[in-house]
C-alpha positions in Angstrom: 87.1 88.3 88.0 86.5 91.8 86.8 83.5 92.1 89.0 85.5 90.8 91.9 88.2 93.4 91.4 85.7 96.2 91.4 84.0 94.8 94.5 87.4 94.6 96.3 88.1 98.2 95.3 84.7 99.3 96.7 85.5 97.6 100.0 88.8 99.4 100.2 87.0 102.7 99.8 84.1 102.1 102.2 85.8 100.3 105.0 87.1 103.3 106.8 88.0 101.4 109.9 90.2 98.9 108.2 93.9 99.2 109.0 96.4 100.3 106.5 98.1 96.9 106.7 94.8 95.1 105.9 94.2 97.3 102.9 97.7 96.8 101.7 97.3 93.0 101.8 94.0 93.3 99.9 95.7 95.5 97.3 98.4 92.8 96.8 95.6 90.3 96.1 94.0 92.8 93.7 97.2 93.3 91.8 97.8 89.5 91.5 94.3 89.0 90.2 94.5 92.0 87.9 97.8 90.8 86.4 96.3 87.3 85.8 93.2 88.8 84.2 95.4 91.0 82.0 97.1 87.9 80.7 93.8 86.3 79.9 92.3 89.5 78.4 95.2 90.7 76.3 97.9 88.0 75.8 95.7 84.9 75.5 92.8 86.5 73.7 95.1 88.2 71.2 96.4 84.8 70.0 92.9 83.6 69.2 90.2 84.8 66.9 87.9 85.6 69.8 88.4 88.0 72.7 86.9 85.7 75.3 87.9 87.7 78.4 86.6 90.9 77.1 83.6 91.8 75.0 84.3 92.3 71.3 81.6 94.5 69.8 83.9 95.7 67.0 87.6 96.3 66.7 87.3 100.1 67.5 84.7 99.4 70.3 86.5 96.7 72.2 85.9 96.9 75.9 87.9 95.0 78.5 86.4 93.1 81.4 86.8 96.0 83.8 85.6 99.6 83.2 88.9 101.3 84.1 87.6 104.7 83.3 84.9 104.4 85.9 87.4 103.0 88.4 89.8 105.9 88.0 87.1 108.5 88.3 85.7 106.9 91.4 89.1 106.7 93.0 89.7 110.4 92.5 86.2 111.3 93.7 86.7 109.2 96.9 90.3 110.4 97.4 91.5 106.8 97.3 93.7 106.7 94.2 96.5 104.9 96.2 94.1 101.9 96.5 93.0 101.9 92.9 95.9 102.9 90.7 98.3 100.0 91.4 95.9 97.3 90.3 94.7 99.3 87.3 98.2 99.5 86.0 98.6 95.7 86.7 95.5 95.1 84.6 97.2 96.9 81.7 100.4 94.9 82.0 99.9 92.7 78.9 98.0 95.4 76.9 100.8 95.7 74.3 100.1 92.1 73.1 96.6 93.1 71.8 96.5 95.8 69.1 92.8 95.5 68.9 92.4 96.4 72.5 94.9 99.3 72.8 93.6 100.9 69.7 90.0 101.0 71.0 88.5 104.2 72.2 87.9 102.9 75.7 91.5 101.9 76.3 92.9 105.0 74.7 90.8 107.1 77.2 92.3 105.1 80.1 95.9 105.7 78.7 95.2 109.4 78.4 93.9 109.6 82.0 97.1 107.9 83.3 99.2 110.3 81.3 97.3 113.2 82.8 98.0 111.8 86.3 101.7 111.4 85.5 101.9 115.1 84.6 100.1 116.1 87.8 102.3 118.6 89.7 101.6 117.0 93.1 103.3 113.9 91.9 106.5 115.6 90.7 109.5 115.1 93.1 110.2 118.8 93.2 106.7 119.5 94.5 106.3 120.7 98.1 103.5 118.2 98.6 105.7 115.2 97.4 105.9 112.5 100.1 105.9 108.7 100.5 102.4 108.2 99.1 103.2 110.5 96.1 106.5 108.5 95.6 104.5 105.3 95.4 102.0 106.6 92.9 104.7 108.1 90.8 106.6 104.9 90.8 103.5 103.0 89.7 102.9 105.4 86.9 106.6 105.3 85.8 106.3 101.5 85.7 103.2 101.8 83.6 104.9 104.0 81.0 107.6 101.4 80.6 105.0 98.7 80.1 103.3 100.6 77.3 106.4 101.9 75.6 105.5 100.0 72.4 101.8 101.0 72.5 100.7 103.8 70.2 98.7 106.4 72.1 96.6 108.6 69.9 96.4 112.4 70.4 94.1 113.1 73.3 90.8 114.9 72.9 90.1 117.6 75.4 88.6 116.2 78.6 87.9 119.2 80.7 85.8 117.2 83.2 88.7 114.8 83.9 91.3 117.6 84.1 89.1 119.4 86.6 88.7 116.2 88.7 92.5 115.7 88.7 93.1 119.3 89.8 90.5 119.0 92.6 92.0 115.7 93.8 95.6 117.1 93.8 94.5 120.0 95.9 92.7 117.8 98.5 94.8 114.7 98.6 97.3 114.3 101.5 100.3 112.7 99.8 102.8 113.7 102.5 101.8 111.0 105.0 104.9 110.2 107.0 103.9 106.6 107.6 103.4 104.1 104.7 102.8 100.4 105.3 106.0 98.5 104.3 103.9 96.0 102.3 102.4 98.9 100.3 105.8 100.4 99.7 107.2 97.1 98.6 104.4 96.6 96.2 104.7 100.0 94.6 108.4 100.6 94.9 110.1 97.1 94.9 113.5 98.5 94.0 113.6 100.5 97.3 113.5 97.2 99.1 116.5 96.0 97.0 118.3 99.2 97.9 117.6 98.8 101.6 119.0 95.2 101.5 122.1 96.4 99.7 122.7 99.1 102.3 122.0 96.7 105.1 124.6 94.3 103.7 127.1 97.1 103.4 126.4 98.1 107.0 127.0 94.5 108.2 130.3 94.5 106.4 131.3 97.8 108.1 130.2 96.5 111.6 132.1 93.3 111.1 135.2 94.8 109.5 137.2 94.5 112.7 136.0 91.0 113.4 137.7 87.9 112.0 135.6 86.5 109.2 136.3 83.7 106.8 137.0 84.5 103.1 133.9 82.5 102.3 131.6 84.8 104.4 133.2 87.9 102.9 132.5 86.6 99.4 128.9 85.9 100.2 128.3 89.4 101.6 129.9 90.9 98.5 127.8 88.7 96.2 124.6 89.7 97.9 125.4 93.4 97.6 126.3 93.2 93.9 123.1 91.2 93.2 120.9 93.8 94.9 122.7 96.7 93.2 122.4 95.2 89.7 118.6 95.6 89.9 118.8 99.3 90.5 119.0 101.9 87.7 119.5 105.4 89.0 118.1 108.3 87.0 118.7 111.9 87.6 115.7 114.1 88.1 115.4 117.8 89.1 116.3 118.3 92.7 116.2 114.6 93.5 117.7 111.2 92.6 115.2 108.5 92.3 115.2 104.8 91.3 113.3 104.0 88.2 111.7 100.6 87.9 112.7 98.2 85.1 110.7 95.3 83.9 
């Protein structure tokens, strides 16, 4: 499955003629596959004496089924981070269940790389280059930090090559694209869809406020609105209000 994930990632990079919608649907498949592989690699393997889905060379040298360091580097070099980052984060979803894995050098390097991306100025809401794609990437990274809240991340060693690569990518990447496929937005920022539904319900109530409606219909509209709003946590950030994802 790890090889299949990397093959799908390569296809997303090389198929320049593929539509944004087609790539988004493929990314959804990658995320589903990565999440399932994460469960097998970290949750199931951690409960047994053998790490069947990964390759156990030694506790400190544990390597998962997918070389995430190579995936992240290739995504930056090809300016295609938006097609790689979401499924990489999904692959780490169950990491906290396996202390052998998250304490290994390989995984710690991946966590440091993701932290570096999270600090990248181009992904900050107050940045002039912040746009829909940056919002999606930022949302994915925020979700990742929530997932690994209980994981101990060691102090990072200096990685000048990676920092230079991130800087080069941030200067070249166009994250202000005005059009983002709805499927992609829903995958990366699911709470935005909930917010849209809540607003839509409120608008329907306003439009129909002068029309005779039954008490039962009014209760249903209110219930839908409350249900959508309960899934949203609003956090204040400099110069912007954004929805933070919760597990």
